[in-house]
N, C-alpha and C positions, 0 to 999 in steps of 0.2 A: 538585454532584456530580460525581465524575471520572468518567472511561472508564478503566476497570484493565486491565491483560492478564491473562489467564487461562492461556495456554499454546500451544507451538508446536510444529511436526512438518516433517519432511525427508523427501523422497525423493531419495535419490541419483543424479546424473545420469549415465545412460548411451546407450549407442546403440542404434540402430536402432531404436525406439520409435514405436508409433501411438497410446500411450496412458500418461498418468502417472497411478498410483494413489496420490495422496499420504493420508498417514495422517490420520485426523481428531485434533485436539488433543485431548488428555487433559481430560477435567474440564468440557466443553463442555456448555452447559445453554439453555435458553428464552431467547431475547430477544439472547443473545449473537451478533457477528458476526463472522463467519469470512471471512478475508482470505487469499487463494492468489496467491501468482506462479508464473506459469510461464514456464520457460525452454526452449526449442527452437530448432532452425536449420535451419525453412524457413517459409513464408509459409502453407498452410494454414492454414484456420478452424479454430477448435477449438470443439468442441460439450460444453460444460460439461454437467454434473450438474442436477438439477431443484433449480431455487431459488437458483443462481448467475447474480449479472449482471455483465456486461461494465464495470467502470470504466476501463480504459485498457491501450492496447497500442501496440507501438511496432516495426513490422517493417522499419524500414530495413535495407535489405541482408542480412536476415536467413541469410541462407545462407555469407555470408563473415563475418560479426560478431556474429552470434545475436539473437536476439530476445526481448521479457516482456511477457507477456500479466497483466493484474491483475485478478481476479473478486474479488464479495462475495457472502456468503447471511446473510440473518435468522435463525436457528434459530426452529424450532417446537417444539423439543424436544431430548432428549440425543443427539444424531447420535453414529453408531460405525462402526467399519471404514475406507472409505478413499472420498475423493473421486474418483474417475475422469473424466481430460479426454480427450478424443480427437479424433483428426483421421486426415486420409486421408495415406499416403506418412512412410515410416519416419524417425526424426531422432533424434539426440541429444540428450535432453530431462532434466527435472526439474522439481523444486518446492517449495516451501515453503507451509506454512499457519501463521496465527497467530490466535489468537481475542481480542477485547476484550468486554469486560461492563461494560453502565451507559451504552453510547451510546442516543442517539436513537431511538424506537421503531418509525418511522413513516420513509416514503422512503429515499432517500440518505444513509448516514450518514455519510459522508464531509464535513468541512466543505472538502476538496479532495483532490485526487489528482492526478497527473499524472507522465508519465516522460521523464526528460532521456536522453543519449546522449553519448557523444564521438566527434567526426565524424572522429578517425584513431586511431593506435595507438601513438601517439608519449609517452603520459604513464601515468601509474599512479595516478591518482586521479579522482573525477568529483562534483562538487557539484550541488545543487540550491539555487535562492535561497527564502527563506521570510522574512514577518514577520507579526508580528500575530497570534499564534496563543493562545486563551485556554484551558486546561484541557482540551484534548483528547490524547487517546491517538497520538502519533506512530507510524507505523508505515513502513517503508521497506526494500525489496526493490534488491538491488545485483546484477549478472553481470555475466561476462564472458566472451569468445568461447574456445572450449575449445582453447586452446594450449597449455595448462601450469596445474598446481595451483594454485590461489590462497590466500593467506592475508588476512584482511582486518582493517582496524584499523576500528572502530566511529566515526561521527561523536559527537564531543565531549559528554560526557552522556549518549549513548544506551547501551542494554545490547546486547551481540549475541548473539542468541540461536541462531541456528543458524548453522551454515556446513560450505559441502560443496565438492567440487573445485573449481566457478566460479561458486556463489552464495553469497549472505550472507544474514539476516534479522537487523535491528536495529526497536528498540522504544526510545520517550521517552515517561514517564507524564506528566500533567499541564503540559504547554508552557504555559508561565506568557503572558502579555501582552508581554510585552518582548523575544519570540523574535524575533530580529531575526538577519539576513547567509545565512549559506549553511552546509546540513548536508553534509557532506563523506566519502565513503567513500575508504580508500586501502588501493590491493592491493601485492602485493608484486613486481610487475613488470611491466612498460608494456604495455598490452593495448588491447581495444575493450571499453569498459562502458556496461551500460545501468543506468538508477535509476531506482524508484518512489517518490516521496514522499507519502506519504496523512497525515489526519489524521481520527479518529473524533470524532464530535461528541458533547456532551455532552447532558443533555434542556436543550430552551429554559424557562428558570426566570425570566428578568427580562435585563435589558441582557446580550446575550452574544457571541457570536465572530464573529470577522471574520479572514479568511486573505488574505493575497499568495501566490501559490505560482507558480512561472512566471512572474511579471508580472502574474495575470490576480485580481481580487478575488474570493471566492467566499462570498458570505453576508455581509449588512452586521452591524455592531455591535448593533444592535437590530433586526433580524430574521435569520428564516432561509430559506435557499432549501431544499425537501424533495423532492424529485421532478420537479425544476425548476419548482417552482412558490415564490413567494413567498409564506411562512406569516405575514402581519402579525400575525394577530390571537394568536400562541402568546407573544408579547413586546411590551412595550413600554419607553420612557425616558424620561424627563425629561431635556434636554441642553440649558442653557442657556436655560430656560423653554420651550423648544419641543415638543409629544410627537413623538417620531420613530416611524415603524413599518416 
């Protein structure tokens, strides 16, 4: 069973905000996973809407290079309206939301997920290393310091679902086990860039998923890490005559 893309939405970035009200993606339903990427230019802590959990954030030099926060929520029904993320102290800010269907139904739905950023503004691209992902839905947010309107070229094989002044969102369905190398976004000019790469995991039905993202292995090929706990009972495999869990 694979995890499928449902829909996405965007709040175009603008200045002097203490809240981003990101529209709920159309067509969402019970058990869908909604992932939100919030871009802003200060380090103030974000208060997310009920039900959202922080997956990753990078606030390094936020006031001069921009910062990215990524949250997720497992729906208990068909949400409507907007997801309002708030903080203290006005900032230029915006965000995207994307929904996936068919992911694991308990615990952290990600096989892996982390943020990388450029260390300077002398380049126009940013890549994230990845290897060995099976049948997950790839999700990537990219943002840049708001010095110019950016147009983006999505990573090879990815669909660019949303693009705004200085943000873009891409998805890739059913990333195969042979996926290796680097997932790279390319902008139309040199800038400071931030990029999140994550993969929503399918339900565990046998020898399943493993991923190495940012050099860290996130769940073995014959077990799964859910909510920080190894769940060996969900899946076993006989490999070379040895039972693995």
